[in-house]
N, C-alpha and C positions, 0 to 999 in steps of 0.2 A: 750220681744217679738219683733222680727224684721220681716219685710215683704218685699218680692220682688214681684212686679207685672208688667206684660207686657200686651199688647193688647190681647184680647181674639180672638181665631180663632175656630169657632164651627165646629163640625164634626157630621155626622149622626150616629145613633145607629148602632152597629155592630152585635148585637145579637137579635134574635127573636125566637118565638116558645117555645117549651118545654125546660126547663132548663136541661143541661147535668147531673146535680146532680140528678134531679128527674128521668131521664131516667135510670141512673145507679142504683140508689137505688131501683127503681121499678123492674129492672131486677134481682137484688139480692133477693128481696122478692118473686118474682114469682118463681125463681129457688129453693129457700128453700121450699116454699109451695108445689111445684110439687114433690119434693123429699120426703117430709113428707107424701104426699098422696100415693106415690109409696110404701114407707116403711110400711105404715099402711095396704095397700092392701096385701102385701106379708105376713105380720104378721097375718092377718085374715085368709089367706089361709093355714097357717102352723099348725093351731089347737091351742086351748086355754088351754087344760089341765084341771085339777081339783083343783089345789092349787092356791088360789088367790095371795099369796105372790110371788110365782114363776112367775105367770102371770105378776104381776106388775114389778117384777125384769127384766123380758124379755123386757117389754115395755121400761123401763128406759134405759136398755142396748142398745136397738136398736136406740132410739132417741139420746142417748149419742154418739153412733158411728157416726150418721149423723151429729151432732154438731161438732164432731172432724174433719170430712171431710170439713165442712164449715169453720172451723178455718183455715185450710190450704189454702183455697181459699182467705181468708182475708189477709193472710200474704204473699201471693205469689208475690205481687207487680206487678201484671199484668198491663201493661201500660194503657189499656182501662179503667179499674176501677180507677186506681190511678189518672189519669188526671181529672176524673170527680168527684171523692169523696175526694181525698186527703189522704195522709198517716195518718194525725191526726185522721180523722173520722174512717178510716179502723182500725187503732190501737185501738181506743176506743171500737169499736164493737168487735174486737178480745179479748180485755181484759174482757169485760162483758160476751161474749159467753164462754170465758175460765172458768169463775166461774160457769156458767150454766153447762158446761161440767163436772166440778169437782163434783157438787152436783148430777148430773144425774148418774155418774159412782159410786159414793159412795152409792147412793140409790140402784143401781143395785146390788152392792156387798152385801149390808146388806139384801136386800129383798130376793135375791137368797139363801143366807146362811140360813136365818130364815125359808124360805120355805122348803128347803131340811132338815133342822134340825127338822122341824115339822113332815115331812113325816117319817124320820128315828127315831124319838123320841130320839134325841141326843142333848146335849148342843151345842150351836152355835160354840164355839171354837173347840170342838171336830169335828164338822161337817166340819169346814174350813180345818182342818188338813186332814180329810178323803178325801175331794174333791180335795185338792191340790196333794195328793199322789196317787189317784186312777183314776181321770178323766183327760184325756189329755187336755192340754191347760189352765187349771185352775191356775197352778203355774205361767205361763207366764202372765196371767191376773192380778194376785196379784202383780207381779213385775211392770207391766205397771201402775196399780193404784197407787202404791207407788211413781213412778216417776212423775205422774201427780200431786199428792199431793205436792211433793217437788217443782215442777214448779209453782203450784198455790201459795204456801207460798212465793216463791221468787218474785211473781208478785204483792203481796199485797203492798199497798201504803207505809206502814211503812218500809217494807224490801227494796222495790225498791229505796227509797230515800237514803238508807244507803249502797247501793251496787254499785260498779263500773259497768259501762255499759258493759265492757268486761266480767266481772264475770256473770252478769245477762244473757248476750248473750250466754255464754258457757253453763250455766245451761239449757237454752232453747233448746239447741241442743239435749238434752236427750228426747225431745218430739218425735223426729224421732224414737228413740229406743222404746218408749212407743207405738207408732203407729204400728210398726212391731210386737211387742209382742201382742197387742190387736187384730190386724188383724188375726194373726195365731190362737189366742184363738177363734176368731169368726168362722174361718174355721173349727176348730176341734170340737167346742161345740155348735155352733149356729144353732139351729133348723130352724130358719127363713132363714138363709143363705143357708142351704142345702135342703130347702123344695121343690125346683123345679129348673129346669135348667134356666128358666128366672130369678128367684131370685138370683141364683149364678152368672149369667152373669151381673145382675144389680149391685151387690156388687163389683164385680171385676171392672166393668166399672166406678163406683163411685170413688173408690180409685185410679184407674189409672188416672182419670181426676184430682182428688185433688192433689195427689203427683206429677203428671206430670206438673200441674200449678206451683208448687213450684220449680221443677227442671228447668223449662223454665224461670220463672220470676226471681228467686233468683240466678241462676247459669248460665244457658245457654245464656240468653240475655246479661247480663253484660260481660261474657267472649267474646261473639261474637263482641260486640261493642268495647271493648278494643283492641282486635286483629285487628279490622278494622281501628280504629282511631289512635292507637299508640301515646297516649297522653304523653307530656313531659312539664316540667316547662320551660317557656320562659323568665320570669322575676319575680323578687321579689321586690316589691315597698313598703317601709314603708309609711303609711298614717298618723301615729301619733306615740307617744311613745309606745303605746300598741296595735297598729292596723297595719296590713300588708295586702297588696293585692298581689295575686299570679296570674299571667297570664299563661294559659295553651294553648299550640298549639298541632296540630296533623294533621293527614291526613283526607281529605274529611269531615271536620267539618260542612260543609253546609248540610250534610246528618244526622247529629246528631239531633234528634227530641226534642231539648231543647227549652224552652220558658222562657221569663222573668218572675220572681217570683218563679221558681222551684229551687230545690237544688239537690246536688249529695252527695253521701258518698265517700269521697276522701281518697285514700291510696297512700302515697308517698313512693315509693319502695326503701327505704334506709335500712341499716342494723338495725337501731333502731326504724323504723317507719312502716315497711311494714305490720305489723299485726294490726295497729291501723287505724280504719275507722272513720274519722272526718266528720260529716255532716255540710256542709256550703252551703248557698244559692249563686246563681249567683248574683254578684253585678253590672253586666252590661248585657244588652240584647245581646243574642248570635248574632254574625255577620257573622258566617260561616267561620271565620278565627281563632278565639281564644275564650276561655272561661275565665272568671275572677271570682275569689272568694275573699272576703275581710273578714278577721277574726280578732276578738279581743282576746287578751291574757286573756282568762277566766279560763284556766287550763293548765296542763303540755303539753298536745297535741297541743293546739292552740298556746301556748306561743313559742313553738319551731319552728313554721312555718317560722319565719323570717330567720332561719338558713338553710332552704332548698336551695340546690344549683340549679342553672340554668342547665338544661339538665336532671334533675332527672326524671325517668320514673314515670308515675302516672297511677293508676288503679282506675277508677271512676265507681260507681254504680249509675245508674239513667239515665235520670232525673226523679225526683219524685215531687209530689205535685200538688194540684189543685188551687194554689194561682196565677192564671193566668188570662189574658184578655179573655180567652175562656168563662169565666162565667159572662161576662158583660151582663147586661140587659138594661142599659140606655146609652144615648149618652155621658154623662159627668160623671166625677169621682172625688171622694175625696180619697186621699191616706194619711193614718195616720201611722207615723213611730215613734218608740221609741228606743233610743240607737242604738246598732248595727243592730237592726231590720230594719234599713234604707236600708240595702243591697238589698233585693228583691223589696223594694219600689222604689229605685233609678233605678233598672232595668225596672220595670213596667213603670215608667215615660218616659223612653226612647222609649218604644214600643207603649204606649197607644195613641189613637187618640181622638179627641173631647177635650173639655175644662177640665182641671185638676186643682184641688186645693190640695196642699201638706201641711200637718201639720207635722212638724218634732219636736218632743219633746225630749229635753235633759236636764240633770241636770244642766249643765254648758255650755255656748257657746263653750268653749274649747273642749268639748266632741263631737261636731258636726262633725262626720266623713263624708267625701265626700260632705261637704257643698258647696264647690266651684263648684263641678260637678253638684250638684242639681241646683245651681243658673244658671249655663250656660245652662242646659237643660230647665229650666223653661223659660229662656229668649228666647231660640230658638223655643220652642213649644207653646208659649203664655200661659203658666201656671202661677198659683199664688202659691208662696212659703211662708209659715209662719214658722218661727223658734220660738218655744215655749220653754222657759227655766223654770225649776223648777219641783217639783214633780207633778204627775198627779192630785193630790188633792189640789195643792197650791191655796190659795185664790186669787181671782181677783175681780174687781168691778162687774163682771158678774157671780160670783160663782167660783167653782173649775176650774182649768186650762183646763181640758178636760171634763167639765160638759156640759150639754145640752145647756145652754145659750151661752157659749163660742163657741160651735160648730156651732150653728145656726148663730152667729154673723160672724164667719169666713167663713162660707159657707151657705148663706141664703137659697139656694135652695137644701140643702142636702137631703131632702126627695125625690127629683127627680134625685138623682145621685146614682151610685154604690159607695160603701165605702169599701176600702181595708185597713185592719188593721194588722200591724205586730209590735210586741214589747214585752217587758217583760210581764209576766202573769198579774201583777197588773195593768199595763197600759192598756193592752188589755181588761181586765175585766171592767175597768172604762169607756173606750170608748164604749164597747158593752152595758153597762148599760145606758149610755147617749143616744145611738141610739135607744134603746127600749123606753126610755122616750119620744124621739122625734117622735116615731112611724114611723121610717124608715122601709119600708117593709123588711121582713126577707130575701127574695130572692135577695135583693140588697146589703146585708152585707156579706163580704167575709173576713174570718180571719182564719189563721192557726197558732197555737201556736208553731209549729215546735218543738214538744217534743223531737224528735230525732235530729233536726237540731240546737237545742240550740239557 
């Protein structure tokens, strides 16, 4: 373990009042609760019928449709929500609401089928065939349900770990097909949808907003920004045998709303790479003139980056992520980095004010990417830099390397600081456990696992 320390220069707190995360989370909860109330009202106005199974099937179908619309809002990558909640949190919510959606729609299909089979005194399978061939929209609903089951299976943890990102992403595009089919089924067969003009206007408005959010966030905004900024590779700089930094320039980059700690999905527009989107964090704070990413050769896509030519056009989606100084609650900060997770930490060190302690954990000192830059920044900003070598659980006289006793020894006032953590999952988990044991307030802990950004 080595230490670099220079005189401390204190700065006042930058953040006060209600946390941006709390504001955004509360906004989503209120939005969902309001729509549940509206859907419940329109359902009660459309009549209940006499068959309990059909009644429950209608309820699960309506709430399933509402959850599906909420799903699209979660994946729309709207900047206001993304900067406050982060893609990690939004992706986690999307995943769990996705499984909720799957069970609601399965329940809808089963309950409606059993209810109609009961009324017609037919076997359920026969009733399914009869409904699909005689009732408009039912066959489309069956196809939509099948697609959602396939998407749900692909999203299961076991399958996701064994599937290339591009394959998983392609399968998820069928969600748009499922939505179109489900929506047309609702128009044709949904009694609540057609119960009144206000109900019809509400459903059209809901889906216009949900799909419009996706179109704007996932397609419109990235296209607009890339046409405006005309990004190109300005330099490719090897940092180590398996690490490379790429400098990106463009027009009016001072208008790009990027902050230290965020990441982009980068596409380098060459013949063999244009279809590959690589998520990498900014490794330097945006200065209005250039953007920089630093990547480790962890796979075929990132390994080939050192061969990208200067002048290559770049299509970037972003910036994304809530791992920024926007979420600071205290004047001073602890930054904890592991491996190539040092890239957003290095960028944050450049932007943060107040006193900063940096803990940089690597397996071997030779793996300490950007160490010289960190030393220079620490010296210039009056920060403290600790280089920690070995596994997160490596024994030391004070316990595990990133255990609570070591953290409190390296940053004695850690309970009064914000803590930003970025690194491999095992290291991040170890640090988070130690912070809980030290009773560091939850609102002062900021960690994004960058499940997309690797």
